[in-house]
C-alpha positions as CSV (number, residue, x, y, z in Angstrom):
1,M,-74.0,-76.5,-94.4
2,G,-72.0,-78.8,-92.2
3,I,-68.3,-79.6,-92.3
4,F,-67.8,-83.3,-92.0
5,S,-64.6,-84.4,-90.2
6,C,-63.4,-86.8,-87.5
7,C,-63.5,-84.0,-85.0
8,P,-66.8,-82.3,-85.3
9,I,-66.9,-78.5,-84.7
10,I,-69.6,-77.7,-82.1
11,S,-71.1,-74.2,-82.0
12,E,-70.2,-71.8,-79.2
13,D,-72.4,-72.1,-76.2
14,T,-75.1,-69.3,-76.1
15,S,-77.3,-70.7,-73.4
16,S,-76.4,-68.0,-70.9
17,V,-78.3,-65.4,-72.9
18,F,-81.6,-66.5,-71.2
19,A,-80.2,-65.5,-67.8
20,P,-77.5,-62.9,-68.2
21,G,-75.6,-62.1,-65.0
22,E,-77.0,-65.1,-63.2
23,K,-74.8,-67.8,-61.6
24,E,-75.1,-71.3,-62.9
25,I,-76.9,-73.8,-60.6
26,Y,-76.4,-77.5,-60.3
27,F,-79.0,-80.2,-60.4
28,P,-78.9,-83.6,-58.7
29,D,-78.1,-86.7,-60.8
30,Y,-81.5,-88.3,-61.0
31,K,-82.0,-92.0,-61.7
32,S,-85.1,-94.3,-61.9
33,T,-85.6,-98.0,-62.0
34,T,-86.8,-98.0,-65.7
35,D,-84.0,-95.8,-67.1
36,K,-82.4,-98.8,-68.9
37,Y,-85.4,-99.3,-71.1
38,F,-85.1,-95.8,-72.5
39,A,-81.3,-95.3,-72.5
40,L,-80.9,-95.4,-76.3
41,I,-83.9,-93.1,-77.0
42,E,-82.7,-90.6,-74.5
43,G,-79.0,-91.0,-75.3
44,K,-77.6,-92.3,-78.6
45,Y,-80.7,-91.5,-80.7
46,N,-81.7,-88.3,-78.9
47,L,-80.0,-85.8,-81.2
48,M,-81.7,-82.9,-79.4
49,K,-78.9,-83.0,-76.8
50,N,-76.7,-81.6,-79.5
51,I,-79.0,-78.7,-80.3
52,Q,-78.7,-75.5,-78.3
53,L,-81.9,-74.4,-76.4
54,L,-81.7,-70.9,-77.8
55,E,-81.6,-72.2,-81.4
56,Y,-84.4,-74.7,-80.7
57,M,-86.7,-72.0,-79.3
58,N,-86.2,-69.7,-82.2
59,L,-86.6,-72.5,-84.8
60,L,-89.8,-73.6,-83.0
61,E,-91.2,-70.1,-82.9
62,H,-90.7,-69.4,-86.6
63,F,-91.6,-72.8,-88.0
64,S,-94.6,-73.2,-90.2
65,I,-95.4,-75.7,-92.9
66,Q,-95.2,-72.8,-95.4
67,T,-91.7,-71.8,-94.4
68,A,-90.4,-75.3,-93.5
69,T,-87.8,-75.4,-96.3
70,I,-86.8,-71.7,-96.0
71,H,-83.6,-71.1,-94.0
72,F,-84.2,-68.9,-90.9
73,D,-81.5,-66.3,-90.9
74,G,-83.1,-63.8,-88.5
75,K,-81.6,-62.8,-85.2
76,Y,-82.2,-65.2,-82.4
77,R,-84.1,-63.7,-79.4
78,S,-84.1,-64.8,-75.8
79,D,-86.9,-62.6,-74.3
80,F,-89.7,-65.1,-74.4
81,S,-92.9,-64.7,-72.3
82,S,-96.3,-66.2,-71.7
83,K,-97.7,-63.6,-74.1
84,D,-95.9,-65.0,-77.1
85,R,-98.7,-66.0,-79.6
86,F,-96.7,-68.8,-81.2
87,L,-96.9,-70.9,-78.0
88,S,-100.6,-71.5,-78.6
89,I,-100.2,-72.7,-82.2
90,I,-101.3,-76.3,-82.6
91,L,-98.9,-78.6,-84.6
92,H,-100.1,-81.7,-86.4
93,Q,-98.0,-84.8,-86.7
94,D,-97.0,-84.1,-90.3
95,E,-95.9,-80.6,-89.3
96,F,-93.8,-81.9,-86.4
97,Q,-92.2,-84.4,-88.7
98,S,-91.4,-81.6,-91.1
99,F,-90.0,-79.5,-88.2
100,I,-87.6,-82.4,-87.4
101,E,-86.6,-83.0,-91.0
102,N,-86.3,-79.4,-92.2
103,K,-85.2,-77.5,-89.1
104,L,-83.7,-79.7,-86.4
105,L,-81.8,-82.0,-88.7
106,N,-80.4,-79.1,-90.6
107,T,-78.9,-77.3,-87.7
108,N,-75.1,-76.9,-88.0
109,D,-74.3,-79.0,-85.0
110,I,-76.4,-81.9,-86.2
111,L,-75.0,-81.7,-89.7
112,N,-71.4,-81.5,-88.4
113,I,-71.8,-84.5,-86.2
114,F,-74.4,-86.7,-88.0
115,G,-74.5,-85.3,-91.5
116,E,-73.5,-88.7,-93.1
117,D,-75.1,-91.0,-90.5
118,E,-78.4,-91.5,-92.2
119,R,-79.5,-94.4,-89.9
120,T,-79.1,-92.3,-86.7
121,L,-80.9,-89.3,-88.3
122,A,-83.8,-91.6,-89.4
123,M,-84.0,-93.2,-86.0
124,F,-84.2,-89.9,-84.2
125,K,-87.0,-88.7,-86.5
126,D,-89.0,-91.9,-86.2
127,L,-88.6,-92.2,-82.4
128,F,-89.5,-88.6,-81.7
129,T,-92.4,-88.6,-84.2
130,K,-93.8,-91.6,-82.3
131,I,-93.4,-89.8,-79.0
132,F,-95.4,-86.9,-80.5
133,S,-98.1,-89.2,-81.7
134,S,-98.3,-90.9,-78.3
135,L,-98.5,-87.6,-76.5
136,N,-101.3,-86.3,-78.7
137,A,-103.3,-89.5,-78.0
138,K,-102.7,-89.3,-74.3
139,L,-103.7,-85.6,-74.1
140,N,-106.9,-86.4,-75.8
141,S,-107.5,-89.0,-73.1
142,Y,-106.5,-86.6,-70.3
143,Y,-108.9,-83.8,-71.6
144,K,-111.6,-86.4,-72.6
145,S,-111.8,-85.0,-76.1
146,N,-112.4,-86.8,-79.4
147,K,-109.3,-87.3,-81.6
148,E,-108.4,-83.6,-81.8
149,D,-104.9,-82.4,-82.3
150,K,-103.8,-81.1,-78.8
151,I,-100.1,-80.5,-79.1
152,T,-99.1,-76.8,-79.1
153,K,-95.7,-75.3,-79.5
154,R,-95.9,-74.6,-75.8
155,N,-96.0,-78.4,-75.2
156,L,-93.0,-78.8,-77.5
157,V,-91.0,-76.3,-75.5
158,G,-90.9,-79.2,-73.0
159,L,-88.8,-81.3,-75.3
160,G,-86.3,-78.5,-75.4
161,L,-86.1,-78.1,-71.7
162,L,-85.8,-81.8,-71.2
163,F,-83.3,-82.7,-73.9
164,C,-81.6,-79.6,-75.5
165,R,-78.1,-78.3,-74.6
166,G,-78.1,-75.4,-72.2
167,Q,-77.1,-74.1,-68.8
168,N,-79.4,-75.1,-65.9
169,I,-79.9,-71.5,-64.9
170,S,-81.0,-70.7,-68.4
171,K,-83.6,-73.5,-68.4
172,V,-84.9,-72.3,-65.1
173,K,-85.1,-68.7,-66.3
174,L,-86.9,-69.7,-69.5
175,F,-89.4,-71.7,-67.6
176,F,-90.1,-68.7,-65.3
177,D,-90.4,-66.3,-68.2
178,L,-92.9,-68.6,-70.1
179,F,-95.4,-68.7,-67.2
180,K,-94.9,-65.5,-65.3
181,D,-97.7,-62.9,-65.1
182,D,-97.7,-59.2,-66.0
183,N,-96.2,-58.4,-62.6
184,E,-93.2,-60.7,-63.0
185,H,-94.6,-63.4,-60.7
186,F,-94.7,-67.1,-61.4
187,V,-98.3,-68.3,-60.8
188,K,-100.5,-71.3,-61.2
189,S,-102.4,-71.5,-64.5
190,D,-104.1,-73.9,-66.9
191,D,-101.2,-73.4,-69.4
192,L,-98.7,-74.4,-66.7
193,N,-100.8,-77.5,-65.8
194,N,-101.0,-78.5,-69.5
195,Y,-97.3,-78.0,-69.9
196,L,-96.4,-80.1,-66.9
197,I,-98.7,-82.9,-67.6
198,S,-97.2,-83.1,-71.1
199,L,-93.7,-83.3,-69.6
200,F,-94.7,-86.1,-67.2
201,L,-96.4,-88.1,-70.0
202,I,-93.5,-87.7,-72.4
203,S,-91.0,-88.9,-69.8
204,S,-93.1,-92.0,-68.9
205,Y,-96.1,-93.2,-70.8
206,C,-95.0,-91.9,-74.2
207,L,-91.5,-93.4,-74.0
208,L,-93.0,-96.7,-72.9
209,S,-95.5,-96.5,-75.8
210,V,-92.6,-96.1,-78.3
211,R,-90.8,-99.1,-76.8
212,T,-94.0,-101.3,-77.1
213,T,-94.6,-100.3,-80.8
214,F,-91.2,-99.6,-82.3
215,N,-89.2,-102.7,-83.3
216,C,-85.6,-102.4,-84.4
217,P,-83.6,-105.3,-82.9
218,E,-80.7,-104.7,-85.3
219,L,-80.1,-101.4,-83.5
220,D,-80.7,-102.9,-80.0
221,L,-84.2,-101.4,-79.8
222,P,-86.4,-104.5,-79.9
223,K,-90.1,-104.0,-79.0
224,I,-90.9,-104.5,-75.3
225,G,-93.3,-107.3,-74.7
226,N,-96.8,-106.8,-73.4
227,N,-96.1,-108.5,-70.0
228,L,-93.1,-106.3,-69.3
229,A,-94.9,-103.2,-70.5
230,H,-97.9,-104.0,-68.2
231,D,-95.5,-104.4,-65.2
232,I,-93.8,-101.0,-66.0
233,L,-97.1,-99.2,-66.6
234,N,-98.6,-100.3,-63.3
235,G,-95.6,-100.7,-61.1
236,Y,-93.5,-97.6,-61.8
237,G,-95.8,-94.7,-62.2
238,F,-96.4,-94.8,-66.0
239,A,-100.2,-94.7,-65.9
240,Q,-102.1,-91.5,-66.6
241,K,-103.3,-91.2,-63.0
242,D,-99.7,-91.2,-61.8
243,S,-98.9,-88.1,-64.0
244,E,-102.1,-86.5,-62.6
245,N,-100.9,-87.2,-59.1
246,L,-97.5,-85.8,-59.8
247,L,-99.1,-82.6,-61.2
248,E,-101.1,-82.3,-57.9
249,Y,-98.0,-82.9,-55.9
250,F,-96.1,-80.1,-57.8
251,N,-98.9,-77.5,-57.4
252,T,-99.3,-78.3,-53.7
253,N,-95.6,-78.3,-52.8
254,F,-94.0,-75.9,-55.2
255,F,-96.4,-73.0,-54.5
256,D,-95.8,-72.3,-50.8
257,K,-97.0,-68.8,-51.9
258,E,-99.7,-67.9,-54.4
259,K,-97.2,-65.8,-56.4
260,L,-93.4,-66.3,-56.6
261,T,-90.8,-63.7,-57.5
262,W,-87.9,-64.6,-59.7
263,D,-85.6,-65.0,-56.6
264,E,-88.2,-67.0,-54.8
265,F,-88.8,-69.2,-57.9
266,K,-85.0,-69.7,-58.5
267,S,-84.5,-70.9,-54.9
268,K,-86.7,-73.9,-55.7
269,F,-84.0,-75.4,-57.8
270,G,-80.6,-76.7,-56.9
271,N,-78.6,-79.7,-55.9
272,N,-80.5,-80.8,-52.9
273,K,-83.3,-83.3,-52.0
274,Q,-85.9,-80.6,-51.8
275,S,-85.1,-79.3,-55.3
276,F,-87.7,-79.3,-58.0
277,S,-84.9,-79.6,-60.6
278,W,-86.4,-83.0,-61.6
279,I,-88.9,-81.2,-63.9
280,F,-85.9,-80.6,-66.3
281,S,-85.0,-84.3,-66.5
282,S,-86.9,-87.2,-67.9
283,K,-85.1,-89.4,-65.4
284,G,-85.9,-87.1,-62.6
285,I,-89.6,-87.1,-63.5
286,R,-89.6,-90.9,-63.6
287,N,-87.8,-90.9,-60.2
288,K,-90.7,-88.9,-58.8
289,L,-93.4,-90.9,-60.5
290,E,-92.2,-94.2,-59.0
291,D,-92.0,-92.7,-55.5
292,K,-95.5,-93.5,-54.2
293,T,-94.8,-91.9,-50.8
294,L,-95.2,-88.5,-52.5
295,F,-98.9,-89.0,-53.4
296,K,-102.2,-89.3,-51.7
297,K,-103.6,-92.8,-51.8
298,D,-106.2,-93.4,-54.6
299,N,-109.8,-93.4,-53.4
């Protein structure tokens, strides 16, 4: 359990285990016009930024509703791949809420920092549960299905890569490992498309949906009015078609070759204008979504 003090003890960084021997890389500092509307959700009430990516991935893999309240004391692993069966497991909203309550909020770092701050813990759970609900509804719309639960653990890896604590090179390597083929090449796939569209929706439409339904003025999170929400939705790339356009842009421009080796893949990320590092940042994704020059004009 946590140790409560004025100077919280943070666990030793273990993020380099995903990419041993690799040099750290640096990402641009992305900004978008709408960042101010989501600053508290992505900042103060985003407790995932205090959780290590390695821990998040292992907790996500081993979570089930049957083992929700059982402490995971197994050895953490870092050798994830596209063949991992847990990635295809569908999570329902009550299961995701249980994952937050019983796993994420019981990590040592969260307990050490926020163990007695019940309001912040509750806000994090409520906000991210609403993000989950909004994503599920939007994926149903995207795949033109009928109220089926669509969110898999693979989709939820995206939350870790967007918001968890970890080295940039480790996030890049984990992303590569989760979508590489049997010959160690990064390739296009339906799973990759599903993952990316989820990232884009989380960073835009889902956050906007939370701000238009969640009302907590006493904590500086009053509900966004319909007129402002309409302007954001249609003016800054938050509509579903914009995420679809960004997915097309990624596939067209990232894959200058049909198959990418690790070194070729790694070279796509870095601190430059051509970098695709924006896929690891919700602000970066919004930055791309509002840049209409990237996309083909709608028919």
